[in-house]
Rosetta silent file (secondary structure, phi, psi, omega in degrees, C-alpha in Angstrom):
SEQUENCE: MGKSNPQKYCEYENCLVIGGLGLLGYEIAEQLYSAGKKVRIMDIAEQKELDAKGFEFFKGDIRNKKDLRKACEGMDTIFQTAAAVWDPKTPSHIYDEVNVWGNKNVIEACLLAGVKRLVYTSTLDVVVDGKKPIKDGDERLDYPAQLPRDHYSRTKIIAEKMILKANSKSLLTCSLRPVGMYGPRDKYHIANIIRAVKNGADFKLGN
SCORE:     score description
SCORE:     0.000 S_00000001
   1 L     0.000  129.571 -175.133    0.000    0.000    0.000 S_00000001
   2 L   -68.794  152.471  179.500    1.499    3.330   -1.050 S_00000001
   3 L   -92.661  142.353  175.326    2.553    5.959    1.448 S_00000001
   4 L  -122.092 -165.856 -179.264    1.051    9.439    1.489 S_00000001
   5 L  -124.458   89.719 -178.610    1.629   12.469    3.667 S_00000001
   6 H   -60.613  -28.928  179.791   -1.078   12.781    6.351 S_00000001
   7 H   -59.223  -34.707 -177.326    0.624   15.898    7.724 S_00000001
   8 H   -72.575  -35.845 -171.861   -0.248   17.680    4.494 S_00000001
   9 H  -101.560  -15.345 -176.572   -3.905   16.711    4.458 S_00000001
  10 L  -119.897   91.715 -176.670   -4.832   16.568    8.140 S_00000001
  11 L   -71.258  -33.294 -175.443   -4.289   19.924    9.837 S_00000001
  12 L   -76.959  153.296 -170.306   -6.132   18.963   12.991 S_00000001
  13 L   -88.350  -33.041 -173.347   -4.339   17.123   15.760 S_00000001
  14 E  -100.440  113.191 -173.387   -6.931   14.693   17.173 S_00000001
  15 E  -121.847  134.577  175.023   -7.866   11.908   14.775 S_00000001
  16 E  -110.686  129.903  175.204  -10.216    8.963   15.185 S_00000001
  17 E  -111.698  107.359  177.846   -9.915    5.961   12.884 S_00000001
  18 E   -82.862  128.605 -172.097  -13.082    3.868   12.977 S_00000001
  19 L    80.708   29.537 -172.125  -12.230    0.308   11.965 S_00000001
  20 L   -73.234   -3.141  175.250   -8.638    1.080   12.862 S_00000001
  21 L   -99.466    2.923  176.959   -7.605   -2.541   13.357 S_00000001
  22 L   -85.689  178.474 -177.188   -8.411   -3.441    9.753 S_00000001
  23 H   -56.562  -56.191 -177.674   -6.076   -3.449    6.766 S_00000001
  24 H   -73.506  -46.065 -176.076   -6.796    0.123    5.632 S_00000001
  25 H   -59.020  -41.585 -178.133   -7.666    1.596    9.008 S_00000001
  26 H   -69.036  -35.993  177.349   -4.461    0.477   10.687 S_00000001
  27 H   -64.444  -42.495  177.393   -2.336    1.851    7.845 S_00000001
  28 H   -61.793  -45.399 -179.554   -4.082    5.220    8.173 S_00000001
  29 H   -59.961  -43.302  179.968   -3.583    5.169   11.939 S_00000001
  30 H   -63.662  -42.327 -179.158    0.120    4.402   11.586 S_00000001
  31 H   -68.620  -37.964  176.434    0.682    7.187    9.068 S_00000001
  32 H   -63.819  -42.957  179.317   -1.191    9.707   11.198 S_00000001
  33 H   -62.416  -41.985  179.008    0.826    8.662   14.242 S_00000001
  34 H   -64.704  -26.334  179.585    4.055    8.998   12.279 S_00000001
  35 L   -86.925    5.527  175.602    2.981   12.529   11.324 S_00000001
  36 L    88.666   13.198  179.494    2.698   13.457   14.992 S_00000001
  37 L   -83.738  155.752  171.748   -1.085   13.273   15.338 S_00000001
  38 E   -86.442  117.878 -170.365   -2.937   12.060   18.408 S_00000001
  39 E  -114.624  127.381  173.479   -4.635    8.907   17.167 S_00000001
  40 E  -113.361  136.754  178.546   -7.624    7.129   18.640 S_00000001
  41 E  -113.864  133.836  170.209   -8.806    3.804   17.227 S_00000001
  42 E  -119.993  128.811 -178.550  -12.320    2.430   17.501 S_00000001
  43 E  -153.573  153.468  177.925  -12.896   -1.128   16.393 S_00000001
  44 L   -77.894  -18.365 -179.895  -15.185   -4.056   17.065 S_00000001
  45 L   -75.845  169.911 -178.868  -12.132   -6.334   17.353 S_00000001
  46 L   -79.697  151.182 -178.529  -10.241   -6.898   20.592 S_00000001
  47 H   -63.664  -21.173 -179.233   -7.428   -4.593   21.676 S_00000001
  48 H   -61.723  -19.192  177.475   -5.004   -7.535   21.702 S_00000001
  49 H   -79.766   -5.616 -179.116   -4.819   -7.130   17.898 S_00000001
  50 L   -86.213  121.247  177.284   -3.306   -3.689   18.412 S_00000001
  51 L   -68.060  165.194 -177.278    0.476   -3.651   18.072 S_00000001
  52 L   -67.133   96.127  177.716    2.558   -1.713   20.591 S_00000001
  53 L  -137.957  175.655  179.393    1.900    1.881   19.505 S_00000001
  54 L   -90.426   34.746 -179.076    0.838    5.099   21.152 S_00000001
  55 L   -86.731  144.123  168.810   -2.783    4.726   20.060 S_00000001
  56 E   -87.332  138.435 -173.982   -5.754    5.244   22.322 S_00000001
  57 E  -121.035  132.768  172.668   -8.181    2.357   21.869 S_00000001
  58 E  -122.076  123.025  172.994  -11.968    2.214   22.122 S_00000001
  59 E   -84.193  123.698 -177.173  -13.753   -1.084   21.595 S_00000001
  60 L  -167.696  169.540 -175.674  -17.028   -0.273   19.893 S_00000001
  61 L  -127.928  132.408 -178.030  -19.521   -0.920   17.128 S_00000001
  62 L   -68.312  -10.038  174.295  -20.820    1.741   14.730 S_00000001
  63 L   -79.431   -9.410 -177.861  -24.279    0.261   15.200 S_00000001
  64 L  -107.424  112.018 -176.236  -24.116    1.476   18.809 S_00000001
  65 H   -63.481  -35.212 -179.764  -24.718    5.214   19.175 S_00000001
  66 H   -65.938  -40.818  177.373  -23.251    5.317   22.681 S_00000001
  67 H   -58.823  -47.272 -177.420  -19.995    3.745   21.474 S_00000001
  68 H   -66.924  -42.296 -179.284  -19.678    6.303   18.707 S_00000001
  69 H   -58.859  -42.543 -179.702  -20.592    9.263   20.880 S_00000001
  70 H   -67.532  -43.452 -177.018  -17.860    8.329   23.353 S_00000001
  71 H   -68.311  -30.635 -175.714  -15.246    7.675   20.664 S_00000001
  72 H   -83.142  -13.865 -177.611  -15.938   10.958   18.826 S_00000001
  73 L   -60.130  127.704  176.998  -15.564   13.207   21.858 S_00000001
  74 L    78.910    5.491 -178.029  -12.669   15.634   21.441 S_00000001
  75 L   -91.440  145.805  176.756  -11.880   14.527   17.897 S_00000001
  76 L   -97.431  -42.803 -175.775  -11.167   16.920   15.018 S_00000001
  77 E  -131.916  136.363  179.354  -11.037   14.513   12.074 S_00000001
  78 E  -121.767  131.725  173.893  -12.594   11.082   11.653 S_00000001
  79 E  -107.080  113.883 -175.689  -11.586    8.421    9.138 S_00000001
  80 E  -100.412  103.603 -178.076  -14.459    5.950    8.766 S_00000001
  81 L  -113.616   -4.369 -176.980  -13.138    2.638    7.376 S_00000001
  82 L   -74.438  140.701  179.698  -15.472    0.159    9.110 S_00000001
  83 L  -164.178  158.105  167.608  -17.878   -1.787    6.896 S_00000001
  84 L   -85.687  105.848 -175.988  -19.656   -5.047    6.358 S_00000001
  85 L   -84.350  150.184 -175.623  -17.471   -6.377    3.532 S_00000001
  86 L   -56.078  129.026  176.341  -18.888   -8.743    0.927 S_00000001
  87 L  -158.100  125.746 -177.392  -19.006  -12.310    2.135 S_00000001
  88 L   -59.691  -18.753 -178.943  -21.531  -14.958    0.993 S_00000001
  89 L   -87.802   -6.940 -177.954  -21.909  -16.065    4.615 S_00000001
  90 L   -83.049  124.527  177.241  -23.011  -12.617    5.815 S_00000001
  91 L   -60.652  146.105 -174.649  -26.808  -12.247    6.317 S_00000001
  92 H   -59.713  -34.569 -176.038  -28.306   -9.496    4.169 S_00000001
  93 H   -67.416  -23.856  179.839  -29.577   -7.465    7.128 S_00000001
  94 H   -63.937  -37.977  179.950  -26.022   -6.993    8.444 S_00000001
  95 H   -61.199  -42.982  178.904  -25.102   -4.890    5.409 S_00000001
  96 H   -67.854  -42.470 -178.332  -27.967   -2.497    6.105 S_00000001
  97 H   -62.425  -43.009 -176.090  -27.267   -2.383    9.835 S_00000001
  98 H   -86.619  -55.688 -171.021  -23.548   -1.624    9.407 S_00000001
  99 H   -75.790  -28.610 -179.785  -23.153    0.141    6.060 S_00000001
 100 H  -100.100  -66.665 -175.792  -26.344    2.217    6.131 S_00000001
 101 H   -68.200  -33.199  177.209  -27.537    2.711    9.696 S_00000001
 102 H   -61.994  -42.877  179.562  -24.011    2.522   11.082 S_00000001
 103 H   -73.296  -28.354  172.346  -22.877    5.407    8.887 S_00000001
 104 H   -63.208  -40.827  176.825  -25.988    7.369    9.778 S_00000001
 105 H   -63.476  -38.908  179.205  -24.892    6.966   13.389 S_00000001
 106 H   -61.566  -46.655  179.575  -21.383    8.153   12.497 S_00000001
 107 H   -60.017  -46.406 -179.125  -22.714   11.350   10.929 S_00000001
 108 H   -62.551  -41.281 -179.960  -24.944   12.053   13.919 S_00000001
 109 H   -65.389  -38.243  177.699  -22.081   11.414   16.364 S_00000001
 110 H   -61.304  -45.523 -178.335  -19.805   13.784   14.414 S_00000001
 111 H   -66.296  -40.445  179.728  -22.372   16.567   14.571 S_00000001
 112 H   -66.591  -36.217 -176.280  -23.034   16.049   18.281 S_00000001
 113 H   -89.473   -4.595 -179.738  -19.314   16.020   19.109 S_00000001
 114 L    73.635   27.830  177.772  -18.438   19.004   16.903 S_00000001
 115 L   -66.295  140.041 -174.978  -16.116   17.005   14.634 S_00000001
 116 L   -90.147  -31.975 -174.039  -14.851   19.165   11.770 S_00000001
 117 E  -138.399  139.181  177.265  -13.996   16.567    9.101 S_00000001
 118 E  -130.390  118.485  178.714  -15.273   13.125    8.145 S_00000001
 119 E  -108.126  114.634 -174.709  -13.436   11.015    5.561 S_00000001
 120 E  -101.289  136.574  176.978  -15.521    8.039    4.464 S_00000001
 121 E   -91.844  106.069  176.726  -14.168    4.889    2.824 S_00000001
 122 L   -94.441 -143.301 -179.432  -16.447    3.984   -0.063 S_00000001
 123 L  -162.170  153.422  176.324  -15.593    1.592   -2.915 S_00000001
 124 H   -64.285  -17.978 -179.038  -15.291    1.556   -6.688 S_00000001
 125 H   -63.025  -16.290 -178.761  -18.252   -0.843   -6.611 S_00000001
 126 H   -72.416  -14.271  179.166  -20.609    2.118   -6.218 S_00000001
 127 H  -119.197   10.518  178.236  -20.121    3.000   -9.904 S_00000001
 128 L   -90.270  124.602 -179.512  -19.847   -0.514  -11.389 S_00000001
 129 L   -97.700   -4.565  177.805  -22.947   -1.463  -13.362 S_00000001
 130 L    78.311    3.569 -176.779  -21.841   -5.037  -14.099 S_00000001
 131 L  -109.029  -35.572 -179.661  -22.293   -4.573  -17.852 S_00000001
 132 L  -145.144  148.680 -179.616  -19.066   -2.987  -19.064 S_00000001
 133 L   -69.404  154.743  177.540  -15.614   -2.385  -17.573 S_00000001
 134 L   -88.068  127.848  178.602  -14.626    1.066  -16.363 S_00000001
 135 L  -126.594  126.225 -179.103  -11.959    2.738  -18.481 S_00000001
 136 L    55.502   37.984  179.630  -10.383    6.069  -17.534 S_00000001
 137 L   -76.736  153.153  175.113  -13.048    6.547  -14.892 S_00000001
 138 L  -145.238 -166.366 -173.708  -12.962    9.381  -12.356 S_00000001
 139 L   -68.315   -7.413  178.569  -15.211   10.999   -9.759 S_00000001
 140 L   -81.681  -10.305  178.435  -17.653   12.145  -12.443 S_00000001
 141 L   -60.468  137.107 -178.572  -18.900    8.602  -12.980 S_00000001
 142 L   -91.012  165.685  175.287  -22.522    8.275  -11.954 S_00000001
 143 L   -71.427  159.458  176.229  -24.154    5.547   -9.912 S_00000001
 144 L   -58.157  151.646 -178.977  -25.895    2.698  -11.782 S_00000001
 145 L   -59.585  -34.949  177.760  -29.405    3.526  -13.003 S_00000001
 146 L  -122.257  145.065  178.019  -30.773    0.863  -10.670 S_00000001
 147 L   -60.393  137.082  179.475  -29.432   -0.161   -7.285 S_00000001
 148 L   -60.841  157.063  179.287  -27.359   -3.372   -7.563 S_00000001
 149 L   -80.674  -25.846  179.459  -28.874   -6.597   -6.318 S_00000001
 150 L   -75.912  137.117 -169.741  -25.845   -7.520   -4.228 S_00000001
 151 H   -68.415  -30.537  179.767  -26.224   -6.112   -0.746 S_00000001
 152 H   -64.200  -55.985 -178.219  -22.669   -4.840   -0.385 S_00000001
 153 H   -62.201  -41.178 -179.457  -22.719   -2.543   -3.425 S_00000001
 154 H   -59.006  -49.299 -176.266  -26.293   -1.459   -2.744 S_00000001
 155 H   -73.048  -29.099  177.257  -25.624   -0.385    0.822 S_00000001
 156 H   -69.668  -34.161  175.569  -22.310    1.286   -0.033 S_00000001
 157 H   -64.433  -47.925  179.620  -24.107    3.449   -2.618 S_00000001
 158 H   -58.986  -44.253 -178.687  -26.725    4.462   -0.072 S_00000001
 159 H   -65.351  -43.360 -179.219  -24.046    5.233    2.509 S_00000001
 160 H   -61.736  -43.751  178.349  -21.911    7.285    0.116 S_00000001
 161 H   -60.001  -39.668  179.975  -24.887    9.427   -0.894 S_00000001
 162 H   -64.007  -45.009  179.911  -25.669    9.951    2.775 S_00000001
 163 H   -62.908  -46.589 -178.396  -22.102   11.001    3.603 S_00000001
 164 H   -66.251  -36.042  178.481  -21.885   13.465    0.712 S_00000001
 165 H   -66.168  -27.998 -178.256  -25.286   14.952    1.523 S_00000001
 166 L   -76.304   -8.192 -178.134  -24.078   15.599    5.079 S_00000001
 167 L   -61.135  129.214 -178.580  -21.304   17.903    3.827 S_00000001
 168 L  -156.882  179.201  178.318  -21.695   21.363    5.362 S_00000001
 169 L   -66.795  -30.368 -178.973  -19.771   24.244    6.879 S_00000001
 170 L   -83.647  -27.971  178.195  -19.952   22.586   10.276 S_00000001
 171 L  -138.291  106.652  177.164  -18.954   19.103    9.042 S_00000001
 172 E   -82.583  127.633 -179.099  -16.811   18.733    5.935 S_00000001
 173 E  -124.959  152.765  171.541  -17.228   15.281    4.402 S_00000001
 174 E  -148.547  158.455 -178.747  -15.671   13.413    1.512 S_00000001
 175 E  -126.049  124.790  179.069  -15.952    9.921    0.104 S_00000001
 176 E  -105.960  142.148 -175.154  -12.981    7.965   -1.276 S_00000001
 177 L  -117.260   78.939  179.513  -13.447    4.991   -3.616 S_00000001
 178 L   -71.749  160.109  173.444  -10.503    2.590   -3.270 S_00000001
 179 L   -84.792 -178.918  176.508  -10.109   -0.549   -5.346 S_00000001
 180 L   -59.671  135.098 -176.078   -9.802   -4.011   -3.803 S_00000001
 181 L  -117.960  152.122  173.938   -6.910   -4.025   -1.345 S_00000001
 182 L  -146.676  159.793 -177.912   -4.631   -6.701    0.023 S_00000001
 183 L   147.342 -160.304  178.697   -1.662   -6.748    2.349 S_00000001
 184 L   -56.140  138.175  179.899   -1.039   -6.988    6.103 S_00000001
 185 L    73.069    8.549  175.742   -4.252   -7.610    8.092 S_00000001
 186 L   -68.852  120.170 -179.247   -6.165   -8.618    4.947 S_00000001
 187 L  -108.981    2.623 -170.785   -8.927  -10.967    6.090 S_00000001
 188 L  -126.151  -63.772 -165.255  -10.820  -11.238    2.816 S_00000001
 189 H   -63.442  -60.588 -174.413   -9.232  -10.978   -0.619 S_00000001
 190 H   -63.379  -44.669 -179.715   -6.225  -13.294   -0.678 S_00000001
 191 H   -61.066  -41.559  179.912   -7.813  -15.937    1.550 S_00000001
 192 H   -68.514  -37.288  178.177  -10.996  -15.991   -0.555 S_00000001
 193 H   -64.163  -46.820  179.196   -9.018  -16.186   -3.803 S_00000001
 194 H   -61.051  -42.652  179.824   -6.964  -19.131   -2.531 S_00000001
 195 H   -63.487  -41.443 -179.618  -10.101  -20.854   -1.277 S_00000001
 196 H   -65.503  -41.751  179.205  -11.872  -20.347   -4.598 S_00000001
 197 H   -64.433  -42.468  179.031   -8.946  -21.738   -6.601 S_00000001
 198 H   -62.767  -28.665  179.388   -8.717  -24.767   -4.324 S_00000001
 199 L   -87.402    7.552  174.357  -12.419  -25.367   -4.922 S_00000001
 200 L    92.526   13.369  179.940  -11.857  -25.450   -8.678 S_00000001
 201 L   -67.709  145.838  177.924  -12.846  -21.916   -9.662 S_00000001
 202 L   -81.520   96.963 -173.129  -11.639  -20.704  -13.058 S_00000001
 203 L  -113.892  135.246 -176.962   -9.291  -17.943  -11.895 S_00000001
 204 L  -137.990  135.852  174.145   -7.113  -15.831  -14.165 S_00000001
 205 L   -98.499  129.316  179.727   -4.669  -12.992  -13.535 S_00000001
 206 L    87.415 -176.703 -176.202   -4.507  -10.380  -16.279 S_00000001
 207 L   -93.007    0.000    0.000   -6.399  -10.181  -19.578 S_00000001
């Protein structure tokens, strides 16, 4: 995963990374910490997964308003990376509870706590229509004409629209659309690919 310069983009000192024990969240937390920021992590996972760093840790769930309210207190900037990621074993209602209602809770907690900036982790799946590949795409790409049938993409579209609509002078919001990621702390992509190949799936790298 490439390195950026959080010092350049995050003027405020107190940063909360929701989902900070995940692949992306932990990388963000480490870079913020390296830039001299005060970093708080909120995650549903246990603190034992946190390496020896100077992070403050809150165990919590974005579906719980009390957890979020406590974690957001005193924060200037919030990076929201927590999500119900696509998995065939995940019940459909979990996607709505986490990706839709959970992010609604995040917005409300930010406003109550006076948070200035909210950076939301979306996905490129919000602009994939399943009919043709994306070539030279950018932020001007529109959402599919109809909501996708898969619950992950559907709920991520709803959440992204919600986050962008919440943008105001009191709470600046933005939505980033990363591609599929893999690396340290990856619990999904590589393991699922290996499992699929072992089960006889026709898997190909490249065109």
